[in-house]
N, C-alpha and C positions, 0 to 999 in steps of 0.2 A: 601514530599518523602526523606526517608532517604536513600542515594545513597550509602554510606559505606556499611550499612547493606545487601542490595540489592546485591551488587556486591560480597559481600563475600558468599552469596549462589547460585549465578547464574554465571557460567563461558561460555560464548559464543566465547571465544577467537579464531580468524579465522574462525568462522563460517558466512555464507552470509544469509541474511533476506531480502525480497524483501517486500516492502510495499506501494502498490498503495496508493494514498492519505494521504502518510504521512506528507504532509505540512501543514495539517490541525492540529487544536488544539489538538484534542485527539491524533492522529497520531505521531504528532512532540515529543510530551512528551513520548511516547512510543518508538521511535526511539532514542530519547535521552536517555533513560535509557538503551537499548539495546546496545549503542555504548559505555557508562560507563561500561557495562559487557563484554566487548571485541568484539561486533559483528560488522560485516561490515554489514551497513544498505544500503540500495539502496532506495530510495525514487522515486517512480514513480508519477508525477503531471502533469497536462495539462498546469498549469500556475506557473512556479518556481519562478517568481517575489517575491511571499510571503515567500519563502522558504530562502531567503539571510540571515536572522538571525540565521537559523539552521546551516548554515557554520561554524559560530564562535563557537557554542556551540559543535558541533561535531569535531572541531580541538582539543578540549580538551582530546580526548580519552578517555581511551586506544585503542577503536576499531575505525572505520572510517565510515563516511557518504559520500554517494555520491547522488547526485541529477542528475536524467533523465527525460526529458520530454516525457511523453506518455499519452495516453487518455485510460481510461480502457473500453470506448464505442467503440473502435477501435482494432480490433485482430491485424492487421498489424502493429499499433503503438506498440503493447505489444509484438509482435515477434522480432521486431528492438530492442526494449528495452532487450528481452531475450539474443538475440545474442550480445549485449555490454555487458551484465553482464557475461554472459558465457566466453567471451573472456578474461575479466579483471579479474573475480574471480572465474571461474570454476564451482564449484557445488554450489547449492542454499540449503541451511538447511531449511528454512520456508518461508512460505509466511504469510502476515498480511494484509488482506483488510480493507484498513481504508478509502477507497474514499466512498463517499455516500454524502447525503444531501438532502435540500428542497428548493423550489422557493417561494418566496412571493405569487405568484398568486394560488400556491397551499395550502394555508392555510387560515383559516377562520378568521374572525374579524368582526368589526362593519359594514363594508360596505360589506362583503361576507359571506353567509352563506355556511355551507356543500353541500347544494342543488345546489348551484350556481359556485362550482369548476369547472375550465375548463378542459374539457376531455383531450385536447393535452397536458397541463401541467402535468396534472397528469400521464400520460404516460411518460412524459420527467421524472418526478420524479422516477417514477417506475423502467424504462430502468437504469438510473443512480445507483438506490441502489441495484436491481437485477441482470441486465446484467452486471454491474459494478463490481459486485464480481465473477459471473460465468466465465466471459471470462479470468480474470486473473487467476483464478482457473485452466482453461483448459490449458491455456499457461504454467503457472509456475507449476501445477500440474503435468502435463505430463514431464515435465524437470527433476522433483523430482524422478517421478516413474522410469524414464528411467536411472538415477544416481543409482537407488536402494534403495530409500528413499520413503516413503510416501506409499499410498496405491491406489488401484483401485477396483471398486467393478466388473469389468470385465478384460479380458486380453486385452491389447492393441495391436492394429495391428502393 
């Protein structure tokens, strides 16, 4: 990635972007690029131990990166993260849902055909990938709409 070319075309200075799952392979690269474009990126992840390498990359600026523990399948966890973010950064410019994934037991292979995939494991994968995007969108989408950003197909109560 040509970061010099990228930063010339995109200026996110002072803008806060929330990224659930941003400690993963794809999310961390997007987060790093946004920090290089001046954004304040807040990564929400259930397990922050794998995000330690990001701290050094984020310190190169010009934007900043923050890591917060949160579970995309827990609205209470996301609301706590929202309150911390609002207290530290104020407004949120964007949400990038980068959480998701699969489980070994939900994949086919020589030992397991499509017809043998365990129902409970499939439900866990669907919850992570579907509900894990819906809940952050509800929490941070409402926050952005309340701040005069984003859109809602219905009026909010």
